[in-house]
PLY file of the C-alpha trace (Angstrom):
ply
format ascii 1.0
element vertex 407
property float x
property float y
property float z
element edge 406
property int vertex1
property int vertex2
end_header
-28.18 -79.50 -30.91
-26.24 -76.63 -32.36
-24.73 -77.23 -35.76
-21.14 -76.39 -36.31
-20.38 -73.46 -38.56
-17.02 -72.06 -39.60
-17.44 -69.41 -36.87
-19.71 -68.83 -33.89
-22.02 -65.93 -34.91
-23.05 -64.95 -31.38
-19.48 -64.83 -30.22
-18.52 -62.81 -33.30
-21.28 -60.28 -32.71
-20.07 -59.78 -29.10
-16.47 -59.31 -30.22
-17.63 -56.94 -32.98
-19.35 -54.70 -30.49
-16.18 -54.53 -28.35
-14.04 -53.47 -31.32
-16.60 -50.85 -32.27
-16.29 -49.31 -28.82
-12.52 -49.43 -28.97
-12.51 -47.85 -32.43
-14.83 -45.04 -31.35
-12.69 -44.38 -28.27
-9.53 -44.20 -30.36
-11.16 -41.83 -32.89
-12.34 -39.46 -30.17
-8.95 -39.60 -28.47
-7.23 -38.65 -31.73
-9.71 -35.86 -32.39
-9.17 -34.52 -28.86
-5.40 -34.64 -29.23
-5.56 -32.80 -32.58
-7.86 -30.16 -31.07
-5.58 -29.61 -28.07
-2.58 -29.32 -30.40
-4.12 -26.36 -32.24
-5.71 -24.75 -29.16
-2.76 -25.07 -26.77
-0.93 -21.88 -27.96
-4.05 -19.81 -27.37
-4.73 -21.36 -23.97
-1.11 -20.89 -22.89
-1.10 -17.30 -24.09
-4.28 -16.51 -22.17
-2.94 -18.16 -19.06
0.35 -16.29 -19.33
-1.49 -13.02 -19.71
-3.62 -13.77 -16.70
-0.53 -14.77 -14.72
1.32 -11.49 -15.35
1.01 -9.13 -12.39
2.03 -5.55 -13.07
4.41 -4.01 -10.56
1.69 -1.79 -9.16
-0.78 -4.68 -8.77
1.73 -6.85 -6.99
2.82 -4.05 -4.66
-0.84 -3.19 -3.98
-1.54 -6.74 -2.87
1.48 -6.68 -0.55
0.58 -3.24 0.81
-3.04 -4.24 1.43
-2.05 -7.41 3.28
0.47 -5.52 5.39
-2.03 -2.82 6.26
-4.64 -5.40 7.17
-2.30 -7.26 9.52
-0.80 -4.32 11.37
-1.02 -0.58 11.84
1.42 1.56 9.89
3.73 4.23 11.32
3.65 7.36 9.15
7.37 7.92 9.77
8.25 4.38 8.79
10.10 4.16 5.49
8.17 1.83 3.14
9.83 -0.69 0.90
10.97 1.29 -2.11
11.06 -0.02 -5.65
9.40 -2.99 -7.33
11.01 -6.27 -6.22
9.79 -8.65 -8.94
11.25 -9.50 -12.34
10.17 -7.28 -15.23
10.91 -10.05 -17.77
12.61 -7.86 -20.35
13.36 -10.64 -22.84
12.75 -9.45 -26.40
15.35 -8.68 -29.06
14.36 -5.02 -28.76
14.22 -4.35 -24.99
13.48 -0.65 -25.49
9.90 -1.45 -26.52
9.28 -3.47 -23.36
11.05 -0.86 -21.22
8.76 1.82 -22.64
5.69 -0.28 -21.87
6.68 -1.51 -18.40
8.80 1.31 -16.99
7.12 4.24 -18.75
4.13 4.30 -16.35
6.58 4.65 -13.42
7.77 8.04 -14.72
5.50 11.04 -14.14
5.47 14.74 -14.85
5.99 17.30 -12.09
4.48 20.80 -12.17
5.90 23.36 -9.76
3.75 26.45 -9.19
5.63 29.17 -7.35
5.19 32.86 -6.61
8.09 35.21 -7.22
8.09 38.36 -5.08
10.37 41.21 -6.04
10.56 44.97 -5.71
11.44 47.48 -8.32
14.81 49.04 -7.48
13.94 52.55 -8.61
10.23 52.93 -7.92
9.92 50.67 -4.87
6.82 48.84 -6.13
6.40 45.25 -4.93
5.38 42.68 -7.55
4.12 39.13 -7.08
4.06 36.87 -10.10
3.07 33.20 -10.38
5.19 30.99 -12.57
5.23 27.30 -13.48
8.19 24.98 -13.79
8.19 21.49 -15.24
10.14 18.33 -14.62
9.80 14.59 -14.14
9.67 12.11 -11.27
9.97 8.38 -10.55
7.34 6.44 -8.58
8.99 4.44 -5.80
6.09 2.90 -3.88
2.35 2.30 -3.79
2.24 4.64 -0.79
2.65 7.45 -3.33
6.31 8.40 -2.79
7.98 9.94 -5.85
11.61 11.01 -6.22
12.60 14.00 -8.32
15.31 16.66 -8.49
15.41 19.34 -5.83
15.67 22.04 -8.48
12.36 20.83 -9.97
10.34 21.58 -6.81
12.47 24.13 -4.97
10.46 27.17 -3.89
7.16 25.56 -4.90
3.92 26.94 -3.56
1.98 24.06 -5.11
3.15 20.78 -6.66
1.19 18.63 -9.08
1.99 15.17 -10.47
0.88 14.32 -14.00
0.37 10.61 -14.78
0.00 8.82 -18.10
-3.26 9.91 -19.68
-2.65 13.47 -18.41
-4.40 12.85 -15.08
-3.15 15.56 -12.70
-2.98 15.01 -8.92
-1.91 17.43 -6.21
1.19 16.38 -4.26
2.92 17.48 -1.07
6.61 18.03 -0.55
8.03 15.40 1.82
11.61 16.66 1.91
14.26 18.37 -0.17
18.06 18.25 -0.18
19.53 20.82 -2.52
23.09 19.68 -1.81
22.42 16.38 -3.60
19.65 17.78 -5.84
17.22 15.15 -4.53
13.65 15.73 -3.37
10.68 13.52 -2.47
7.03 14.35 -3.07
3.98 12.28 -2.17
0.52 11.82 -3.62
-2.45 10.34 -1.79
-2.54 6.55 -2.34
-6.27 6.87 -2.99
-5.50 9.01 -6.04
-3.34 6.20 -7.43
-6.40 3.99 -7.77
-7.70 6.21 -10.53
-4.56 6.44 -12.67
-2.31 4.16 -14.69
1.04 3.79 -12.99
3.80 1.36 -12.06
6.41 1.19 -9.32
9.95 1.50 -10.68
12.44 -1.30 -10.10
15.69 0.17 -8.73
18.96 -1.29 -9.96
22.49 -1.34 -8.56
24.30 1.64 -10.08
27.66 0.34 -8.82
27.42 -2.42 -11.44
26.89 -0.04 -14.36
29.62 -0.20 -17.01
30.45 2.14 -19.90
28.94 0.93 -23.16
25.76 -0.50 -21.62
22.37 0.37 -23.09
20.87 3.49 -21.53
17.22 4.51 -21.91
16.09 7.92 -20.65
12.39 8.46 -19.88
10.93 11.86 -19.03
9.09 14.98 -20.13
11.45 17.17 -22.17
10.25 20.76 -22.62
7.06 20.16 -20.62
4.11 17.81 -20.35
3.18 18.07 -24.05
6.04 15.64 -24.73
5.39 13.45 -21.69
6.81 9.95 -21.67
9.49 10.64 -24.26
11.92 7.74 -24.74
15.50 8.42 -25.81
18.18 5.77 -26.22
21.95 5.74 -25.99
24.71 4.15 -23.97
26.43 4.74 -20.66
29.29 7.03 -21.68
31.11 7.04 -18.34
30.59 6.41 -14.63
31.80 8.24 -11.54
31.98 11.62 -13.24
32.60 14.35 -10.65
31.12 17.72 -11.63
30.98 20.87 -9.51
27.47 22.35 -9.69
26.66 25.51 -7.73
29.94 25.05 -5.84
28.90 21.50 -4.84
30.71 18.39 -6.18
28.39 15.67 -7.49
29.12 12.09 -8.55
27.21 11.37 -11.77
26.62 8.85 -14.55
27.30 10.22 -18.02
25.16 9.15 -20.99
24.65 10.19 -24.60
20.89 9.49 -24.40
19.21 12.82 -25.11
18.36 14.71 -21.89
16.74 18.13 -22.10
15.03 20.65 -19.85
12.02 18.88 -18.35
13.80 15.51 -18.25
15.15 16.45 -14.82
13.95 13.92 -12.25
13.18 11.27 -14.86
14.58 7.76 -15.09
17.77 6.43 -16.65
17.12 2.72 -17.25
19.32 -0.24 -18.13
18.53 -3.15 -20.49
16.80 -5.07 -17.68
14.34 -2.28 -17.04
16.02 -1.21 -13.80
16.36 2.46 -12.87
20.08 3.01 -12.39
20.02 6.81 -12.36
17.88 9.95 -12.11
18.40 12.36 -14.98
19.51 15.73 -13.66
21.27 17.92 -16.23
22.58 18.36 -19.75
26.00 19.60 -20.75
25.71 23.29 -21.56
25.88 24.08 -25.27
26.69 20.50 -26.25
24.91 17.44 -27.61
25.31 13.89 -26.35
26.29 14.96 -22.83
23.67 14.05 -20.24
24.16 13.30 -16.57
22.20 11.32 -13.99
22.46 10.84 -10.23
23.27 7.14 -9.59
20.53 5.11 -7.90
22.88 4.11 -5.08
23.41 7.83 -4.43
19.80 9.03 -4.41
18.07 6.06 -2.73
19.65 6.51 0.77
18.83 10.22 0.59
15.23 9.40 -0.34
14.92 7.15 2.72
16.30 9.85 5.00
13.97 12.48 3.55
10.95 10.21 4.05
11.99 9.46 7.62
13.21 12.89 8.77
12.18 15.41 6.11
15.78 16.54 5.77
19.32 15.26 5.41
21.58 15.99 8.35
25.14 16.86 7.38
28.07 18.28 9.24
29.33 21.73 8.39
26.17 23.30 6.97
26.46 27.08 6.80
23.73 29.24 8.36
21.86 31.70 6.18
18.96 34.15 5.99
17.35 32.85 2.80
17.43 36.07 0.77
18.53 37.31 -2.61
20.29 40.61 -1.99
22.32 43.34 -3.57
24.89 45.55 -1.93
24.00 49.27 -1.82
27.16 51.21 -2.48
27.85 54.74 -1.26
26.93 56.21 -4.67
23.71 54.13 -4.78
22.80 55.38 -1.30
23.23 59.04 -2.32
21.34 58.61 -5.59
18.39 56.67 -4.13
18.35 58.25 -0.69
18.73 54.79 0.85
21.05 53.80 3.69
24.06 51.65 2.92
23.52 47.95 3.48
22.11 44.87 1.72
19.03 45.52 -0.40
16.64 42.52 -0.16
15.54 41.76 -3.72
13.66 38.55 -2.87
13.06 36.25 0.08
12.99 32.46 -0.11
9.56 31.05 0.57
9.54 29.48 4.06
13.12 30.69 4.53
14.51 32.20 7.72
14.00 35.82 6.67
10.48 35.22 5.36
9.40 33.51 8.58
10.74 36.43 10.64
8.87 39.04 8.58
11.63 40.52 6.39
10.24 41.61 3.03
11.56 42.40 -0.46
12.58 46.06 -0.55
13.98 46.05 2.99
17.60 47.08 3.51
19.60 45.07 6.06
21.74 47.57 7.96
22.81 45.57 11.01
23.00 42.19 12.78
23.35 41.79 16.55
24.11 45.48 17.07
26.83 45.43 14.41
26.48 47.68 11.37
26.30 46.06 7.94
27.33 47.95 4.81
28.80 45.22 2.58
28.04 41.63 1.66
31.37 40.45 3.12
30.44 41.94 6.49
27.11 40.13 6.41
28.73 36.81 5.48
31.45 37.10 8.13
28.93 37.72 10.91
26.68 34.84 9.81
29.64 32.46 9.62
30.29 33.09 13.30
26.94 31.46 14.07
25.51 28.01 13.50
22.22 26.69 12.12
19.45 27.28 14.64
20.99 30.36 16.26
18.71 33.39 16.68
20.10 36.72 15.49
18.67 40.24 15.64
18.51 41.69 12.14
18.03 45.46 11.80
16.40 46.61 8.58
15.47 49.94 7.03
11.98 50.05 5.50
10.43 53.16 3.96
12.40 55.50 6.18
11.91 53.57 9.43
14.10 51.03 11.22
12.86 47.66 12.48
14.52 44.75 14.31
13.55 41.13 13.53
14.55 38.01 15.41
15.66 35.52 12.75
16.34 31.81 13.38
19.14 30.91 10.98
18.52 28.02 8.63
20.91 25.76 6.77
22.35 27.27 3.63
22.72 24.38 1.16
0 1
1 2
2 3
3 4
4 5
5 6
6 7
7 8
8 9
9 10
10 11
11 12
12 13
13 14
14 15
15 16
16 17
17 18
18 19
19 20
20 21
21 22
22 23
23 24
24 25
25 26
26 27
27 28
28 29
29 30
30 31
31 32
32 33
33 34
34 35
35 36
36 37
37 38
38 39
39 40
40 41
41 42
42 43
43 44
44 45
45 46
46 47
47 48
48 49
49 50
50 51
51 52
52 53
53 54
54 55
55 56
56 57
57 58
58 59
59 60
60 61
61 62
62 63
63 64
64 65
65 66
66 67
67 68
68 69
69 70
70 71
71 72
72 73
73 74
74 75
75 76
76 77
77 78
78 79
79 80
80 81
81 82
82 83
83 84
84 85
85 86
86 87
87 88
88 89
89 90
90 91
91 92
92 93
93 94
94 95
95 96
96 97
97 98
98 99
99 100
100 101
101 102
102 103
103 104
104 105
105 106
106 107
107 108
108 109
109 110
110 111
111 112
112 113
113 114
114 115
115 116
116 117
117 118
118 119
119 120
120 121
121 122
122 123
123 124
124 125
125 126
126 127
127 128
128 129
129 130
130 131
131 132
132 133
133 134
134 135
135 136
136 137
137 138
138 139
139 140
140 141
141 142
142 143
143 144
144 145
145 146
146 147
147 148
148 149
149 150
150 151
151 152
152 153
153 154
154 155
155 156
156 157
157 158
158 159
159 160
160 161
161 162
162 163
163 164
164 165
165 166
166 167
167 168
168 169
169 170
170 171
171 172
172 173
173 174
174 175
175 176
176 177
177 178
178 179
179 180
180 181
181 182
182 183
183 184
184 185
185 186
186 187
187 188
188 189
189 190
190 191
191 192
192 193
193 194
194 195
195 196
196 197
197 198
198 199
199 200
200 201
201 202
202 203
203 204
204 205
205 206
206 207
207 208
208 209
209 210
210 211
211 212
212 213
213 214
214 215
215 216
216 217
217 218
218 219
219 220
220 221
221 222
222 223
223 224
224 225
225 226
226 227
227 228
228 229
229 230
230 231
231 232
232 233
233 234
234 235
235 236
236 237
237 238
238 239
239 240
240 241
241 242
242 243
243 244
244 245
245 246
246 247
247 248
248 249
249 250
250 251
251 252
252 253
253 254
254 255
255 256
256 257
257 258
258 259
259 260
260 261
261 262
262 263
263 264
264 265
265 266
266 267
267 268
268 269
269 270
270 271
271 272
272 273
273 274
274 275
275 276
276 277
277 278
278 279
279 280
280 281
281 282
282 283
283 284
284 285
285 286
286 287
287 288
288 289
289 290
290 291
291 292
292 293
293 294
294 295
295 296
296 297
297 298
298 299
299 300
300 301
301 302
302 303
303 304
304 305
305 306
306 307
307 308
308 309
309 310
310 311
311 312
312 313
313 314
314 315
315 316
316 317
317 318
318 319
319 320
320 321
321 322
322 323
323 324
324 325
325 326
326 327
327 328
328 329
329 330
330 331
331 332
332 333
333 334
334 335
335 336
336 337
337 338
338 339
339 340
340 341
341 342
342 343
343 344
344 345
345 346
346 347
347 348
348 349
349 350
350 351
351 352
352 353
353 354
354 355
355 356
356 357
357 358
358 359
359 360
360 361
361 362
362 363
363 364
364 365
365 366
366 367
367 368
368 369
369 370
370 371
371 372
372 373
373 374
374 375
375 376
376 377
377 378
378 379
379 380
380 381
381 382
382 383
383 384
384 385
385 386
386 387
387 388
388 389
389 390
390 391
391 392
392 393
393 394
394 395
395 396
396 397
397 398
398 399
399 400
400 401
401 402
402 403
403 404
404 405
405 406
């Protein structure tokens, strides 16, 4: 017979064990909660870093999946510009713009050969020269937009990426009327360099007073990736350049020689213009081609290699000087147009006309002045074949020249 005590010891011991378990569980739960509280910022930061996909990585994934699913037409225009959000959110957006948009701006090296002939002694000289500019990466296929004047007349073109990695490029198309050109690098070369695809903004929405960030290579590749900051000074500025009207964005962000072809970026990291020139002899006057102006031209150049316009004038593609009657007597040359230089791949060059030749006739009509030459050419259209008579070292030759568009 069990005696009665104030409490049942066996029952107490069982209840004691249950409370011990509960207490231990609560302690470990609290410790876990405290640990998660202090570790959560680091875990979130790591996850956010792992979740960020750079423009080039995201576009590569899309490009690879597209290529895997279907064959690609070389003449097909790829999707241009990064389509994601750049997440420019800090109080100082210029820092993030430099980090995220900077790799989308490259250097362009133009190697060309200048051929000319000494007026008095008749010697022909060939000299290689290099020009420098900038460009904007538009796709993972390797398409890059730049200014036409950066690559015009190039024998070889090279693209310089961040880290000074230099890659050979080919000219896709050039439109000197709009000062827009497209070059392309091999997509395989992009795997070995640091780059990004630029996000293209709507230049029609740009307003005076907005932040403007210019990225490019002023004065050459030694100053590659230079960032200058200002505001949009004006929009829809019409300037006449080389007798061609151009609609431009004006900014006071510093733009210098070598910046041509680089990016003008807004506060969201979007390219809203392509830097093209600086006001002569002034400071704080830079101009850029609006994105809505250059992007359609880029697409047409990628698709067709040229921009078709009405009313293009035909030309020979030469740099010439009129030989006057006194010059003819003094030099013992015939009267006509002295060919100082020929444009590489131009109409005259393809036909065989050389520097030092003197054009003395076209289509059985004598030529003695520049006005006569221009008037005869204006009677033709692009693609017409004309017979050009030249004087060369005392002999006369006739070349069949297919006229090309004179921009």
